[in-house]
C-alpha positions as CSV (number, residue, x, y, z in Angstrom):
1,M,-26.5,0.8,32.2
2,Y,-28.0,4.2,32.4
3,F,-27.4,7.2,30.2
4,D,-25.3,9.0,32.8
5,D,-22.9,6.0,32.9
6,I,-22.4,6.1,29.2
7,E,-21.4,9.7,29.3
8,D,-18.7,8.8,31.8
9,L,-17.3,6.0,29.5
10,I,-17.0,8.2,26.4
11,A,-13.7,9.9,26.2
12,S,-13.5,13.6,25.4
13,E,-12.8,14.8,21.8
14,S,-9.2,15.6,22.6
15,D,-8.6,12.1,24.0
16,R,-9.8,10.4,20.8
17,T,-7.9,12.4,18.3
18,T,-4.2,12.5,17.5
19,P,-2.3,15.4,16.0
20,I,-2.4,15.1,12.2
21,D,1.1,16.4,11.6
22,K,2.8,14.0,14.0
23,R,2.3,10.6,12.3
24,P,0.1,9.1,9.7
25,S,-3.0,7.0,10.6
26,S,-2.6,3.3,10.9
27,W,-4.9,2.6,8.0
28,L,-2.5,4.5,5.7
29,K,0.4,2.3,6.9
30,A,-1.8,-0.8,6.5
31,G,-2.8,0.2,3.0
32,A,0.8,0.7,2.0
33,I,1.9,-2.6,3.4
34,F,-1.0,-4.4,1.9
35,G,-0.5,-2.9,-1.5
36,L,3.3,-3.3,-1.7
37,A,3.6,-6.7,0.0
38,G,0.5,-8.0,-1.8
39,G,2.0,-6.9,-5.1
40,L,5.3,-8.7,-4.4
41,I,3.6,-11.9,-3.2
42,T,1.1,-12.0,-6.1
43,G,3.8,-11.3,-8.6
44,T,6.0,-14.1,-7.2
45,L,3.2,-16.6,-7.0
46,G,1.9,-15.7,-10.4
47,A,5.3,-16.1,-12.0
48,L,5.8,-19.4,-10.2
49,L,2.4,-20.8,-11.2
50,T,2.9,-19.7,-14.8
51,F,6.3,-21.3,-14.9
52,T,5.0,-24.6,-13.4
53,S,2.1,-24.6,-15.9
54,W,4.7,-24.8,-18.7
55,L,6.2,-27.9,-17.1
56,T,2.8,-29.6,-16.2
57,W,1.6,-32.3,-18.6
58,I,-1.9,-32.9,-17.2
59,G,-4.3,-30.8,-19.4
60,T,-6.8,-29.6,-16.9
61,L,-4.3,-28.8,-14.2
62,K,-2.2,-27.0,-16.7
63,Q,-5.1,-24.8,-17.7
64,Y,-5.9,-23.9,-14.1
65,E,-2.3,-23.2,-13.2
66,H,-1.8,-21.0,-16.2
67,W,-5.1,-19.1,-15.6
68,L,-4.4,-18.5,-11.9
69,G,-0.8,-17.5,-12.6
70,T,-2.0,-15.0,-15.2
71,V,-4.6,-13.6,-12.9
72,L,-2.0,-13.1,-10.1
73,L,0.5,-11.5,-12.5
74,V,-2.2,-9.1,-13.7
75,A,-3.2,-8.3,-10.1
76,T,0.3,-7.3,-9.3
77,L,0.1,-3.9,-10.9
78,P,-3.0,-2.6,-9.2
79,L,-1.8,-3.8,-5.9
80,M,1.5,-2.0,-6.3
81,A,-0.3,1.2,-7.5
82,V,-2.5,1.1,-4.4
83,G,0.6,0.7,-2.2
84,A,2.3,3.6,-3.9
85,H,-0.8,5.7,-3.5
86,F,-0.9,5.1,0.2
87,L,2.8,5.9,0.4
88,D,2.1,9.2,-1.3
89,L,-0.7,9.9,1.1
90,I,1.6,9.2,4.1
91,E,4.2,11.6,2.6
92,K,1.6,14.3,2.0
93,K,0.3,13.9,5.5
94,R,3.7,14.3,7.0
95,G,4.4,17.3,4.9
96,T,7.8,16.2,3.6
97,Q,9.2,17.4,0.4
98,S,9.1,15.2,-2.6
99,F,12.3,13.8,-4.1
100,K,11.8,15.9,-7.3
101,S,11.5,19.2,-5.3
102,R,14.7,18.5,-3.4
103,L,16.6,18.0,-6.6
104,T,15.6,21.3,-8.2
105,V,18.3,23.9,-7.8
106,K,17.3,27.4,-6.9
107,S,18.4,29.9,-9.5
108,G,20.2,32.1,-6.9
109,S,22.4,29.3,-5.6
110,R,23.6,27.9,-8.9
111,H,27.4,27.8,-9.4
112,T,28.7,28.7,-12.8
């Protein structure tokens, strides 16, 4: 393949970019889904493993179940925080108003 052929294959700059204000990038959506779904899954599995470790009588298995359940429960909070952060980035990129700013009442439109 020659250099001239490569130039024909490369799309122009306008073909490769999408308007920023139209929709968020797919990696933002993937990050939000990964964080929130991962947080729900790890929390559920962590609670389940911790509960089953209370019912297990075998010493070594009980230790590993309890350890893994605790690690999964602790991993829930950072995953949920990452998902919430990506949701904030999506909202910021779309330019929508936050919930708090929609609740504030302008001083001129208040009824007494």
